[in-house]
Residue, then its C-alpha position, 0 to 999 in steps of 0.5 A: m820117355l814122357f816129358s815131365l816137369a819133375n825131371r827138367s831144369q829148363s826155363f819156363h818158355v821151354v817147358l811150356f813149349v814141350l808140354f804142348i807138343p805131341i808125346f809118344t809112347h811105344g811109337e804112338s802119338l798121344a795128346a798132351f794132357p792140359v795143364r795151367s800155363d801159370d804152373c809151368q815152372a821148372s821143379s827141383i824134384q827128381p823122380n825116378f820115372d825109369a824105375i816106374e817103367s821098369i816095374v811095369e814092363q817087368g810086370i807085363k813080362d811076368g804075365k801080371m797084366p797085358g798092359a797098364v796106364v800110369v798117371i802121377a799128378d799134383r793138384e794142377r799138373v800131370l807129372y807123368r802119364r804113360a801107356f804100356g803094353q796091350r789093352q787086348v791080346k785076344p782075339i786080336a791084339e790092340r795096343m794100350t793107349v792113355d785114353t783106354v776105357f777101363d772097367l773100374a770094378s770096386l773103384t765104383k764104390p768111392i768114386a760113384t757111390a760114396t761121393s754121391i752119398m757124401k754130396l747128399i750128406g753135405e746137402g743135409q738130406l741124410s747124415p752118416q748116423s742116419k739109419v738106412s731103414d729110415f729111407l729104405p724101410e723094406f731093408g730093415k728086416h731081420g734086425k737090419d733096422v739098426i744099420t747106419v749109413e756110416d756102417l755101410l760106408l765103413h763095411v761094418g754093417g754086419l752084411i754078407p760080402d756077397n749073396s748068391l748069384r741066384d738071387y740076381r737072376d730074376g730081375v732088378e726088383t727081385s734082386w733088391k727083395k732078396i737083398c732085403d731078405l738077407k740076415p746080418v752075419t755079425d752085429r753092426g759095428t763089431r766086425f770089418t767085413y768088406t762087402d759088395v752088398g753094403f754098397i749095392v744098398l748105398g746105391k739104392l739109397v742114392e736112388r731113393i733119396s734123389n729119385q734118380p738111379l745111381d748112374k743118373y745122379a752121379q752123372q749129373h752131380v759128380f761127373a758132369p761138374l768135374a768135366m769127366k766126360e768119359t766116365t759112365f755106367n754102361p758105356p756107349v759104343e764109341l767108348k766101348k771101342r777103346g775098352a780094355t778087354t777083360e774075360q769072356r762071358d758066354g763065349k763073348w769077350l767083355k770089352g766095355e761091358v761090366h765084368d762083375p757078374r752081379a753088376h751085370l745082372l743088375q743091368g750094369v748099374a750097381g753101387h759096388a761095380g759097373l763104372f767105366s772111366t779113363a785115366d784122364d777123367l780119374t785124374k780130374y777127380g783126383q785133382q779136384m779132391l786135392r783142390i777141395s782139401a786145399g780149400d780151393e774148390t767146393l764141387p761136388f762138395p765143400r771142404s767140410t764134407f771132404k774132411m768128413m769123408t776122408r778122416p780115418r776111422s778104426v775098424q776091427r775084427e775079433s775085437q782087435i783093431i785091424g786097420t783104418r778106413t774112411y767113408g768109401w775109401d781105404h786108408r790102412s787096412p788088410y786091403s791096402s797092399n796097393r798103397g805102398d809105404q810112402f804116402s802120408d797119413t792123409a792118403f786115401g785110395h781104393g782098388g778094383f778087381t779088374g786091376t785098377v788102383m787110385w790113391i790121393d794124398p793131400e799132404r804130398d799133393r799127389v794123385f796116383i792112378f794105375l789102371s790095368n787089364r789084369l784079368h785078360p785073357n784068363g783071369d790069372g793076372s795080379v797087380n796089387r803089390l806091383a801097384g804098391e811098389i810104384a805107389s811107394l816111389v810116388g810117395t817119395l816125390s817131394k812137393p815142388 
């Protein structure tokens, strides 16, 4: 089993030694994730990592996914990091490794798009109350001129969840014109409707304000400053080789190519899907959010912007409050089955259609990452409740 600071009571020097020797998962040598040596103190917490492994291994046996990578971290250390099963079973089998590159699907929304929007807000280039049409006047047709940035971040802008795939088949510019021609399906602010379209619009907003496509802006202002070197849209060949395979498109297995059909037709770059990353890079992001929350860091934005982004806000349906969301992140909503029941009220997170989950809990000082290839090979896998079960265990861990 992977060594953990959390379940050993050895001296500082022994812990430091063990942390930097190779670790093994299912017979494969993996590089230990770096930690700061001044934090290599023995901990009193006794997490039941055996239970986590049992949950994942049973999920693989039950066909919920071929494989997964699970990471638990605090703001300075990785407490648990392990790969399970296979990242591909067809056309030939490949073992899952901790450096597997995953199609994050809707984790794109908070990590790339909302983080970029919040950076622009933190710099004063727009505000949550800004009308989207002030920057994208062509979007303001059919009464959409009243929709604000906040409305889209919270999925209450009144937009349809997804418009027809036919609207995307004639190129990126025509796709945008089709989105601008859409009519709202509800009045803004009156109904929570989880929508990919809203985040496609937010991605376009980043582009219009920054004069950079979303992928370039996020790379320069979010990923590079956080040393997320393997997080990107449209991965290069060397990252594709480590990709977790999803399904087939036109008879070709998708490995390092975006699964979402609309993101695919938008040339792999969209505000709702298209981002690829590894568990280690997502750990860097999550740990940075914990440090910002603690007042220790200011990249990609300061604590005041972080607090604005992650404050829970009520959302409703049929005039009834049905839960809470934050700017770009889930909090407690109908989509929170992967949250578990033990995280604090400060926790925020999100899931992705391909089988990806991430939750960050500042009060508990925890990052939880669950990355799987649940769609491979036939699209029948299901992992949200499984991930939520693990999240519940993570949420019970005490602070060191």
